[in-house]
N, CA, C and O atoms as a Tinker XYZ file with bonds, in Angstrom:
   436  protein
     1  N    140.082000  116.187000   56.042000    73     2
     2  CA   139.038000  116.830000   56.358000    64     1     3
     3  C    138.404000  116.355000   57.727000    63     2     4     5
     4  O    138.072000  117.049000   58.688000    81     3
     5  N    138.328000  115.039000   57.564000    73     3     6
     6  CA   137.919000  114.011000   58.415000    64     5     7
     7  C    138.778000  114.409000   60.187000    63     6     8     9
     8  O    138.223000  114.658000   61.257000    81     7
     9  N    140.207000  114.325000   59.868000    73     7    10
    10  CA   140.622000  114.375000   60.977000    64     9    11
    11  C    140.165000  116.092000   61.813000    63    10    12    13
    12  O    140.190000  116.386000   63.009000    81    11
    13  N    139.779000  116.946000   60.598000    73    11    14
    14  CA   139.814000  117.896000   61.267000    64    13    15
    15  C    138.358000  118.391000   62.023000    63    14    16    17
    16  O    138.153000  119.416000   62.674000    81    15
    17  N    137.556000  117.424000   61.732000    73    15    18
    18  CA   136.159000  117.502000   61.963000    64    17    19
    19  C    136.010000  116.781000   64.038000    63    18    20    21
    20  O    135.573000  117.249000   65.089000    81    19
    21  N    136.767000  115.285000   63.542000    73    19    22
    22  CA   137.206000  114.616000   64.615000    64    21    23
    23  C    137.898000  115.413000   65.996000    63    22    24    25
    24  O    137.714000  115.175000   67.190000    81    23
    25  N    138.682000  116.351000   65.397000    73    23    26
    26  CA   139.463000  117.580000   66.395000    64    25    27
    27  C    138.513000  118.465000   66.910000    63    26    28    29
    28  O    138.799000  119.197000   67.857000    81    27
    29  N    137.463000  118.472000   66.407000    73    27    30
    30  CA   136.495000  119.747000   66.691000    64    29    31
    31  C    136.092000  119.485000   67.692000    63    30    32    33
    32  O    136.261000  119.898000   68.839000    81    31
    33  N    135.179000  118.306000   66.951000    73    31    34
    34  CA   133.823000  117.523000   67.689000    64    33    35
    35  C    134.853000  116.551000   69.120000    63    34    36    37
    36  O    134.182000  116.166000   70.077000    81    35
    37  N    136.190000  116.286000   69.125000    73    35    38
    38  CA   136.641000  115.762000   70.824000    64    37    39
    39  C    137.018000  117.480000   71.613000    63    38    40    41
    40  O    137.204000  117.565000   72.827000    81    39
    41  N    137.061000  118.421000   70.907000    73    39    42
    42  CA   137.295000  119.714000   71.627000    64    41    43
    43  C    136.379000  119.730000   71.946000    63    42    44    45
    44  O    136.285000  119.413000   73.132000    81    43
    45  N    134.474000  120.229000   70.925000    73    43    46
    46  CA   133.362000  120.131000   71.240000    64    45    47
    47  C    133.360000  119.732000   72.447000    63    46    48    49
    48  O    133.666000  120.510000   73.351000    81    47
    49  N    132.943000  118.172000   72.735000    73    47    50
    50  CA   132.540000  117.147000   73.748000    64    49    51
    51  C    133.561000  117.486000   74.997000    63    50    52    53
    52  O    132.861000  118.121000   75.786000    81    51
    53  N    134.924000  117.358000   75.565000    73    51    54
    54  CA   135.297000  117.583000   76.324000    64    53    55
    55  C    135.260000  119.407000   76.840000    63    54    56    57
    56  O    135.523000  119.467000   78.041000    81    55
    57  N    135.061000  120.511000   76.361000    73    55    58
    58  CA   134.945000  122.051000   76.865000    64    57    59
    59  C    133.708000  122.604000   76.564000    63    58    60    61
    60  O    133.558000  123.826000   76.578000    81    59
    61  N    132.563000  121.635000   76.218000    73    59    62
    62  CA   131.540000  122.226000   76.321000    64    61    63
    63  C    130.329000  121.040000   76.764000    63    62    64    65
    64  O    129.442000  121.198000   77.603000    81    63
    65  N    130.562000  119.960000   76.023000    73    63    66
    66  CA   129.664000  118.958000   76.311000    64    65    67
    67  C    129.649000  118.451000   78.083000    63    66    68    69
    68  O    128.785000  118.617000   78.943000    81    67
    69  N    130.691000  117.936000   78.126000    73    67    70
    70  CA   131.337000  117.430000   79.672000    64    69    71
    71  C    130.375000  118.325000   80.631000    63    70    72    73
    72  O    129.424000  117.959000   81.321000    81    71
    73  N    131.129000  120.072000   80.381000    73    71    74
    74  CA   130.634000  120.412000   81.911000    64    73    75
    75  C    129.295000  121.233000   82.039000    63    74    76    77
    76  O    128.723000  121.778000   82.983000    81    75
    77  N    128.992000  121.072000   80.484000    73    75    78
    78  CA   127.475000  120.976000   80.758000    64    77    79
    79  C    126.395000  119.860000   81.649000    63    78    80    81
    80  O    125.529000  120.066000   82.500000    81    79
    81  N    126.962000  118.509000   80.940000    73    79    82
    82  CA   126.368000  117.766000   81.638000    64    81    83
    83  C    126.575000  117.329000   82.695000    63    82    84    85
    84  O    125.711000  116.673000   83.278000    81    83
    85  N    127.674000  117.555000   83.179000    73    83    86
    86  CA   128.054000  117.491000   85.130000    64    85    87
    87  C    126.966000  118.962000   85.810000    63    86    88    89
    88  O    126.097000  118.782000   86.663000    81    87
    89  N    127.194000  119.923000   85.376000    73    87    90
    90  CA   127.141000  121.040000   86.110000    64    89    91
    91  C    124.753000  121.141000   86.148000    63    90    92    93
    92  O    123.968000  121.715000   86.902000    81    91
    93  N    124.553000  120.183000   84.827000    73    91    94
    94  CA   122.784000  120.158000   84.734000    64    93    95
    95  C    122.723000  119.235000   85.808000    63    94    96    97
    96  O    122.015000  119.698000   86.702000    81    95
    97  N    123.301000  117.822000   86.153000    73    95    98
    98  CA   123.024000  116.568000   86.527000    64    97    99
    99  C    123.305000  117.496000   88.322000    63    98   100   101
   100  O    122.668000  117.237000   89.344000    81    99
   101  N    124.312000  118.447000   88.199000    73    99   102
   102  CA   124.947000  118.759000   89.570000    64   101   103
   103  C    123.343000  119.473000   90.322000    63   102   104   105
   104  O    122.969000  119.282000   91.479000    81   103
   105  N    122.606000  120.326000   89.229000    73   103   106
   106  CA   121.854000  121.244000   89.928000    64   105   107
   107  C    120.657000  120.131000   90.026000    63   106   108   109
   108  O    119.815000  120.270000   90.913000    81   107
   109  N    120.570000  118.930000   89.041000    73   107   110
   110  CA   119.467000  118.447000   89.654000    64   109   111
   111  C    118.964000  117.919000   90.524000    63   110   112   113
   112  O    117.819000  117.703000   90.922000    81   111
   113  N    120.402000  117.623000   90.932000    73   111   114
   114  CA   120.872000  116.823000   92.328000    64   113   115
   115  C    120.330000  117.745000   93.772000    63   114   116   117
   116  O    119.456000  117.598000   94.626000    81   115
   117  N    121.163000  118.525000   93.535000    73   115   118
   118  CA   121.138000  120.040000   94.051000    64   117   119
   119  C    119.362000  120.023000   94.611000    63   118   120   121
   120  O    119.003000  119.945000   95.786000    81   119
   121  N    118.713000  120.092000   93.738000    73   119   122
   122  CA   116.966000  120.533000   93.762000    64   121   123
   123  C    116.323000  119.425000   94.591000    63   122   124   125
   124  O    115.221000  119.514000   95.134000    81   123
   125  N    117.324000  118.131000   94.632000    73   123   126
   126  CA   116.099000  116.786000   95.048000    64   125   127
   127  C    116.714000  116.957000   96.083000    63   126   128   129
   128  O    116.155000  116.160000   96.835000    81   127
   129  N    117.538000  117.480000   96.694000    73   127   130
   130  CA   118.312000  117.558000   98.322000    64   129   131
   131  C    117.025000  118.140000   99.168000    63   130   132   133
   132  O    116.972000  117.905000  100.375000    81   131
   133  N    116.383000  118.611000   98.770000    73   131   134
   134  CA   114.868000  119.409000   99.614000    64   133   135
   135  C    114.056000  118.273000   99.865000    63   134   136   137
   136  O    114.356000  117.204000   99.334000    81   135
   137  N    112.858000  118.386000  100.761000    73   135   138
   138  CA   111.513000  118.055000  100.629000    64   137   139
   139  C    110.741000  118.900000   99.930000    63   138   140   141
   140  O    110.664000  120.116000  100.106000    81   139
   141  N    109.985000  118.043000   98.882000    73   139   142
   142  CA   108.675000  118.825000   98.116000    64   141   143
   143  C    107.297000  119.003000   98.903000    63   142   144   145
   144  O    107.048000  118.394000   99.943000    81   143
   145  N    106.628000  119.701000   98.429000    73   143   146
   146  CA   105.638000  119.797000   99.262000    64   145   147
   147  C    104.792000  118.690000   99.756000    63   146   148   149
   148  O    104.517000  118.425000  100.926000    81   147
   149  N    104.333000  117.934000   98.398000    73   147   150
   150  CA   104.189000  116.651000   99.424000    64   149   151
   151  C    104.562000  115.650000   99.967000    63   150   152   153
   152  O    103.867000  114.727000  100.391000    81   151
   153  N    105.749000  115.774000   99.991000    73   151   154
   154  CA   106.196000  115.057000  100.889000    64   153   155
   155  C    106.322000  115.419000  102.005000    63   154   156   157
   156  O    106.384000  114.694000  102.999000    81   155
   157  N    106.393000  116.974000  101.949000    73   155   158
   158  CA   106.273000  117.138000  103.507000    64   157   159
   159  C    104.733000  117.294000  104.051000    63   158   160   161
   160  O    104.525000  117.697000  105.195000    81   159
   161  N    103.764000  116.982000  103.238000    73   159   162
   162  CA   102.447000  116.714000  104.140000    64   161   163
   163  C    102.557000  115.164000  104.572000    63   162   164   165
   164  O    102.229000  114.762000  105.688000    81   163
   165  N    103.054000  114.360000  103.556000    73   163   166
   166  CA   103.034000  113.268000  103.948000    64   165   167
   167  C    104.080000  112.913000  105.275000    63   166   168   169
   168  O    103.966000  111.900000  105.967000    81   167
   169  N    104.762000  113.612000  105.402000    73   167   170
   170  CA   105.324000  113.305000  106.595000    64   169   171
   171  C    104.908000  113.416000  107.675000    63   170   172   173
   172  O    105.064000  112.618000  108.599000    81   171
   173  N    103.820000  115.306000  107.698000    73   171   174
   174  CA   103.565000  115.573000  108.456000    64   173   175
   175  C    102.419000  114.512000  109.131000    63   174   176   177
   176  O    102.165000  114.292000  110.316000    81   175
   177  N    101.669000  113.785000  107.536000    73   175   178
   178  CA   100.442000  112.889000  108.310000    64   177   179
   179  C    100.674000  111.544000  108.766000    63   178   180   181
   180  O     99.809000  110.787000  109.206000    81   179
   181  N    102.594000  111.161000  108.554000    73   179   182
   182  CA   103.064000  109.765000  109.209000    64   181   183
   183  C    103.169000  110.682000  110.783000    63   182   184   185
   184  O    102.553000  110.292000  111.775000    81   183
   185  N    103.698000  111.435000  110.790000    73   183   186
   186  CA   104.065000  111.588000  112.706000    64   185   187
   187  C    102.438000  112.268000  113.014000    63   186   188   189
   188  O    102.406000  112.225000  114.244000    81   187
   189  N    101.716000  112.587000  112.770000    73   187   190
   190  CA   100.336000  112.464000  113.068000    64   189   191
   191  C    100.001000  111.130000  113.582000    63   190   192   193
   192  O     99.610000  111.003000  114.742000    81   191
   193  N    100.120000  110.217000  112.861000    73   191   194
   194  CA    99.734000  108.990000  112.387000    64   193   195
   195  C    100.379000  108.287000  113.860000    63   194   196   197
   196  O     99.761000  107.816000  114.814000    81   195
   197  N    101.936000  108.425000  113.626000    73   195   198
   198  CA   103.038000  107.415000  114.982000    64   197   199
   199  C    102.225000  108.389000  116.887000    63   198   200   201
   200  O    102.163000  107.949000  118.035000    81   199
   201  N    101.796000  109.724000  116.290000    73   199   202
   202  CA   101.082000  110.321000  118.039000    64   201   203
   203  C    100.230000  109.489000  117.989000    63   202   204   205
   204  O    100.561000  108.594000  118.767000    81   203
   205  N     98.936000  109.169000  117.326000    73   203   206
   206  CA    97.866000  108.645000  117.372000    64   205   207
   207  C     98.002000  107.189000  118.241000    63   206   208   209
   208  O     97.449000  106.856000  119.289000    81   207
   209  N     98.966000  106.457000  117.374000    73   207   210
   210  CA    99.125000  105.470000  117.522000    64   209   211
   211  C     99.985000  105.349000  119.292000    63   210   212   213
   212  O     99.762000  104.682000  120.302000    81   211
   213  N    100.885000  106.268000  118.945000    73   211   214
   214  CA   101.070000  106.073000  120.903000    64   213   215
   215  C     99.984000  106.532000  122.001000    63   214   216   217
   216  O     99.956000  106.111000  123.158000    81   215
   217  N     98.972000  107.595000  121.362000    73   215   218
   218  CA    98.212000  107.711000  122.417000    64   217   219
   219  C     97.560000  106.489000  122.959000    63   218   220   221
   220  O     97.369000  106.283000  124.158000    81   219
   221  N     97.064000  105.286000  121.482000    73   219   222
   222  CA    95.944000  104.410000  121.705000    64   221   223
   223  C     96.991000  103.112000  122.787000    63   222   224   225
   224  O     96.567000  102.362000  123.667000    81   223
   225  N     98.440000  103.277000  122.256000    73   223   226
   226  CA    99.225000  102.283000  123.159000    64   225   227
   227  C     99.006000  102.629000  124.804000    63   226   228   229
   228  O     98.754000  101.917000  125.776000    81   227
   229  N     99.191000  103.840000  124.652000    73   227   230
   230  CA    99.048000  104.266000  126.222000    64   229   231
   231  C     97.902000  104.205000  126.905000    63   230   232   233
   232  O     97.961000  103.771000  128.055000    81   231
   233  N     96.828000  104.554000  126.447000    73   231   234
   234  CA    95.288000  103.628000  126.663000    64   233   235
   235  C     95.485000  102.116000  126.527000    63   234   236   237
   236  O     95.186000  101.688000  127.642000    81   235
   237  N     95.734000  101.368000  125.968000    73   235   238
   238  CA    95.984000   99.954000  126.135000    64   237   239
   239  C     96.902000   99.334000  127.456000    63   238   240   241
   240  O     96.845000   98.283000  128.093000    81   239
   241  N     97.801000  100.586000  127.520000    73   239   242
   242  CA    99.024000  100.224000  128.996000    64   241   243
   243  C     98.358000  100.229000  130.531000    63   242   244   245
   244  O     98.702000   99.815000  131.638000    81   243
   245  N     96.667000  101.262000  129.700000    73   243   246
   246  CA    96.624000  101.854000  131.455000    64   245   247
   247  C     95.321000  100.173000  131.534000    63   246   248   249
   248  O     95.379000   99.356000  132.453000    81   247
   249  N     94.343000  100.077000  130.386000    73   247   250
   250  CA    93.417000   99.337000  130.699000    64   249   251
   251  C     94.499000   97.807000  130.873000    63   250   252   253
   252  O     93.981000   96.918000  131.550000    81   251
   253  N     95.610000   97.573000  130.425000    73   251   254
   254  CA    96.385000   96.424000  131.443000    64   253   255
   255  C     96.756000   96.668000  132.739000    63   254   256   257
   256  O     96.569000   95.780000  133.572000    81   255
   257  N     97.225000   97.665000  133.045000    73   255   258
   258  CA    97.562000   98.176000  134.252000    64   257   259
   259  C     96.003000   97.774000  135.075000    63   258   260   261
   260  O     96.134000   97.165000  136.137000    81   259
   261  N     94.750000   98.053000  134.674000    73   259   262
   262  CA    93.834000   97.884000  135.620000    64   261   263
   263  C     93.441000   96.724000  135.310000    63   262   264   265
   264  O     93.163000   96.359000  136.452000    81   263
   265  N     93.196000   95.857000  134.678000    73   263   266
   266  CA    93.281000   94.159000  134.850000    64   265   267
   267  C     94.499000   93.706000  135.719000    63   266   268   269
   268  O     94.335000   93.433000  136.908000    81   267
   269  N     96.168000   93.602000  134.893000    73   267   270
   270  CA    96.686000   93.118000  136.058000    64   269   271
   271  C     98.118000   93.920000  136.109000    63   270   272   273
   272  O     98.925000   93.903000  135.180000    81   271
   273  N     98.360000   94.861000  137.758000    73   271   274
   274  CA    98.980000   95.289000  138.096000    64   273   275
   275  C    100.834000   95.158000  137.268000    63   274   276   277
   276  O    101.625000   95.985000  136.816000    81   275
   277  N    100.829000   93.444000  137.463000    73   275   278
   278  CA   101.844000   93.016000  137.056000    64   277   279
   279  C    102.984000   92.792000  135.539000    63   278   280   281
   280  O    104.148000   92.497000  135.268000    81   279
   281  N    101.343000   93.271000  134.705000    73   279   282
   282  CA   102.034000   92.238000  132.926000    64   281   283
   283  C    103.090000   93.344000  132.607000    63   282   284   285
   284  O    104.040000   92.854000  131.996000    81   283
   285  N    103.235000   94.856000  132.861000    73   283   286
   286  CA   104.805000   95.133000  133.018000    64   285   287
   287  C    105.953000   94.228000  133.217000    63   286   288   289
   288  O    106.866000   94.695000  132.537000    81   287
   289  N    106.288000   93.323000  133.728000    73   287   290
   290  CA   107.720000   92.601000  134.106000    64   289   291
   291  C    107.291000   91.374000  133.584000    63   290   292   293
   292  O    107.736000   90.499000  134.327000    81   291
   293  N    106.476000   90.756000  132.431000    73   291   294
   294  CA   106.375000   90.373000  131.413000    64   293   295
   295  C    106.845000   90.669000  130.281000    63   294   296   297
   296  O    107.369000   89.950000  129.431000    81   295
   297  N    106.626000   91.822000  130.300000    73   295   298
   298  CA   106.646000   92.169000  128.896000    64   297   299
   299  C    108.150000   92.733000  128.533000    63   298   300   301
   300  O    109.134000   92.386000  129.186000    81   299
   301  N    108.215000   93.588000  127.487000    73   299   302
   302  CA   110.325000   94.287000  127.400000    64   301   303
   303  C    110.286000   96.113000  127.243000    63   302   304   305
   304  O    110.230000   96.954000  126.346000    81   303
   305  N    110.384000   96.025000  129.329000    73   303   306
   306  CA   110.329000   97.524000  129.306000    64   305   307
   307  C    110.995000   97.984000  128.495000    63   306   308   309
   308  O    110.343000   98.866000  127.936000    81   307
   309  N    112.664000   97.833000  127.787000    73   307   310
   310  CA   113.162000   98.734000  127.037000    64   309   311
   311  C    112.707000   98.813000  125.931000    63   310   312   313
   312  O    112.002000   99.821000  125.897000    81   311
   313  N    112.714000   98.241000  124.866000    73   311   314
   314  CA   111.415000   98.583000  123.612000    64   313   315
   315  C    110.357000   99.598000  123.617000    63   314   316   317
   316  O    109.877000  100.069000  122.587000    81   315
   317  N    109.999000   99.927000  124.835000    73   315   318
   318  CA   108.979000  100.880000  125.207000    64   317   319
   319  C    109.875000  102.278000  125.356000    63   318   320   321
   320  O    109.546000  103.280000  124.722000    81   319
   321  N    110.882000  102.270000  126.127000    73   319   322
   322  CA   111.860000  103.138000  126.658000    64   321   323
   323  C    112.292000  103.610000  125.175000    63   322   324   325
   324  O    112.206000  104.822000  124.977000    81   323
   325  N    112.802000  102.707000  123.979000    73   323   326
   326  CA   113.274000  102.768000  122.589000    64   325   327
   327  C    112.370000  103.902000  121.699000    63   326   328   329
   328  O    112.684000  104.905000  121.057000    81   327
   329  N    111.167000  103.264000  121.975000    73   327   330
   330  CA   110.476000  103.534000  120.842000    64   329   331
   331  C    109.772000  105.156000  120.923000    63   330   332   333
   332  O    109.356000  105.910000  120.043000    81   331
   333  N    109.874000  105.286000  122.580000    73   331   334
   334  CA   109.189000  106.568000  122.723000    64   333   335
   335  C    110.562000  107.230000  122.530000    63   334   336   337
   336  O    110.410000  108.004000  121.585000    81   335
   337  N    111.610000  107.287000  122.892000    73   335   338
   338  CA   112.850000  108.153000  122.520000    64   337   339
   339  C    112.916000  108.037000  120.813000    63   338   340   341
   340  O    113.297000  109.037000  120.203000    81   339
   341  N    112.793000  107.635000  120.563000    73   339   342
   342  CA   112.483000  107.546000  118.374000    64   341   343
   343  C    111.432000  108.250000  118.273000    63   342   344   345
   344  O    111.476000  109.019000  117.314000    81   343
   345  N    109.938000  108.321000  119.250000    73   343   346
   346  CA   109.020000  109.547000  118.823000    64   345   347
   347  C    109.630000  110.572000  119.730000    63   346   348   349
   348  O    108.817000  111.497000  119.725000    81   347
   349  N    110.306000  110.789000  120.251000    73   347   350
   350  CA   110.471000  112.368000  121.049000    64   349   351
   351  C    111.766000  112.894000  119.471000    63   350   352   353
   352  O    111.577000  113.856000  118.727000    81   351
   353  N    112.800000  112.042000  119.403000    73   351   354
   354  CA   113.998000  112.580000  118.173000    64   353   355
   355  C    112.575000  112.637000  117.039000    63   354   356   357
   356  O    112.118000  113.779000  117.001000    81   355
   357  N    111.933000  111.797000  116.277000    73   355   358
   358  CA   110.926000  112.080000  115.625000    64   357   359
   359  C    110.565000  114.164000  115.846000    63   358   360   361
   360  O    110.771000  115.134000  115.116000    81   359
   361  N    110.042000  114.005000  117.056000    73   359   362
   362  CA   109.522000  115.026000  116.891000    64   361   363
   363  C    110.440000  116.813000  117.072000    63   362   364   365
   364  O    109.994000  117.956000  117.178000    81   363
   365  N    111.915000  116.217000  117.027000    73   363   366
   366  CA   113.019000  117.110000  117.339000    64   365   367
   367  C    112.927000  117.340000  115.978000    63   366   368   369
   368  O    112.648000  118.478000  115.601000    81   367
   369  N    113.159000  116.240000  114.981000    73   367   370
   370  CA   113.766000  116.317000  113.631000    64   369   371
   371  C    112.824000  117.452000  113.077000    63   370   372   373
   372  O    113.225000  118.538000  112.658000    81   371
   373  N    111.517000  117.042000  113.136000    73   371   374
   374  CA   110.131000  117.642000  112.826000    64   373   375
   375  C    110.668000  119.373000  112.971000    63   374   376   377
   376  O    111.084000  120.049000  112.029000    81   375
   377  N    110.567000  119.691000  113.963000    73   375   378
   378  CA   110.789000  121.170000  114.647000    64   377   379
   379  C    111.695000  121.490000  113.970000    63   378   380   381
   380  O    111.374000  122.469000  113.296000    81   379
   381  N    113.398000  120.942000  113.661000    73   379   382
   382  CA   114.584000  121.362000  113.609000    64   381   383
   383  C    113.956000  121.742000  111.238000    63   382   384   385
   384  O    114.088000  122.782000  110.591000    81   383
   385  N    113.391000  120.421000  110.800000    73   383   386
   386  CA   113.047000  120.460000  110.000000    64   385   387
   387  C    111.794000  121.785000  109.476000    63   386   388   389
   388  O    111.952000  121.957000  108.268000    81   387
   389  N    110.810000  122.590000  109.954000    73   387   390
   390  CA   110.311000  122.966000  110.109000    64   389   391
   391  C    110.847000  124.732000  110.342000    63   390   392   393
   392  O    110.182000  125.653000  109.865000    81   391
   393  N    111.941000  124.931000  111.022000    73   391   394
   394  CA   112.317000  126.189000  111.438000    64   393   395
   395  C    112.973000  126.317000  110.288000    63   394   396   397
   396  O    112.908000  127.419000  109.744000    81   395
   397  N    113.848000  125.116000  109.565000    73   395   398
   398  CA   114.633000  125.819000  108.154000    64   397   399
   399  C    113.738000  125.618000  107.405000    63   398   400   401
   400  O    114.377000  125.138000  106.469000    81   399
   401  N    112.335000  125.615000  106.967000    73   399   402
   402  CA   111.679000  125.998000  106.442000    64   401   403
   403  C    111.646000  127.177000  106.244000    63   402   404   405
   404  O    111.888000  127.887000  105.267000    81   403
   405  N    111.246000  127.389000  107.496000    73   403   406
   406  CA   110.462000  128.825000  107.684000    64   405   407
   407  C    111.782000  129.848000  107.703000    63   406   408   409
   408  O    111.535000  131.045000  107.562000    81   407
   409  N    112.768000  129.554000  107.822000    73   407   410
   410  CA   114.165000  130.326000  107.492000    64   409   411
   411  C    114.724000  130.568000  106.123000    63   410   412   413
   412  O    115.455000  131.453000  105.678000    81   411
   413  N    113.973000  129.170000  105.420000    73   411   414
   414  CA   114.643000  129.708000  103.957000    64   413   415
   415  C    113.261000  130.553000  103.444000    63   414   416   417
   416  O    113.515000  131.552000  102.770000    81   415
   417  N    112.337000  130.365000  103.603000    73   415   418
   418  CA   111.259000  130.910000  103.233000    64   417   419
   419  C    111.694000  132.392000  103.204000    63   418   420   421
   420  O    112.002000  132.976000  102.164000    81   419
   421  N    111.695000  132.985000  104.507000    73   419   422
   422  CA   111.998000  134.268000  104.711000    64   421   423
   423  C    113.374000  134.863000  104.040000    63   422   424   425
   424  O    113.698000  136.043000  103.906000    81   423
   425  N    114.045000  133.733000  103.679000    73   423   426
   426  CA   115.433000  134.302000  102.835000    64   425   427
   427  C    115.191000  134.195000  101.170000    63   426   428   429
   428  O    115.908000  134.538000  100.230000    81   427
   429  N    114.114000  133.686000  101.214000    73   427   430
   430  CA   113.445000  133.965000   99.290000    64   429   431
   431  C    113.094000  135.465000   99.384000    63   430   432   433
   432  O    113.522000  136.246000   98.535000    81   431
   433  N    112.112000  135.980000  100.683000    73   431   434
   434  CA   111.353000  136.880000  100.258000    64   433   435
   435  C    111.978000  137.826000  100.461000    63   434   436
   436  O    111.534000  138.935000  100.162000    81   435
């Protein structure tokens, strides 16, 4: 009697419980692969903050250039170029993300 119960339990675990558990977590994982509305808003706010900081930095650089035209040679210019490239890449990624979101919203309709 106990052996029959253990056999039934083993078969049920292998063919019912295990696939259900795997599919359950696979669907959860796929659902978390996209950004949620709060994540999108936070990303947009961070992008806006980065843009404002870049504008402020440009203003400071203009002031510094007016006071000391040689200050750029004293500072690391490659870092500025790297930062500018990162901001441009962030712009590209944000535009790509918005295009993907608008495409997925159109498919849902």
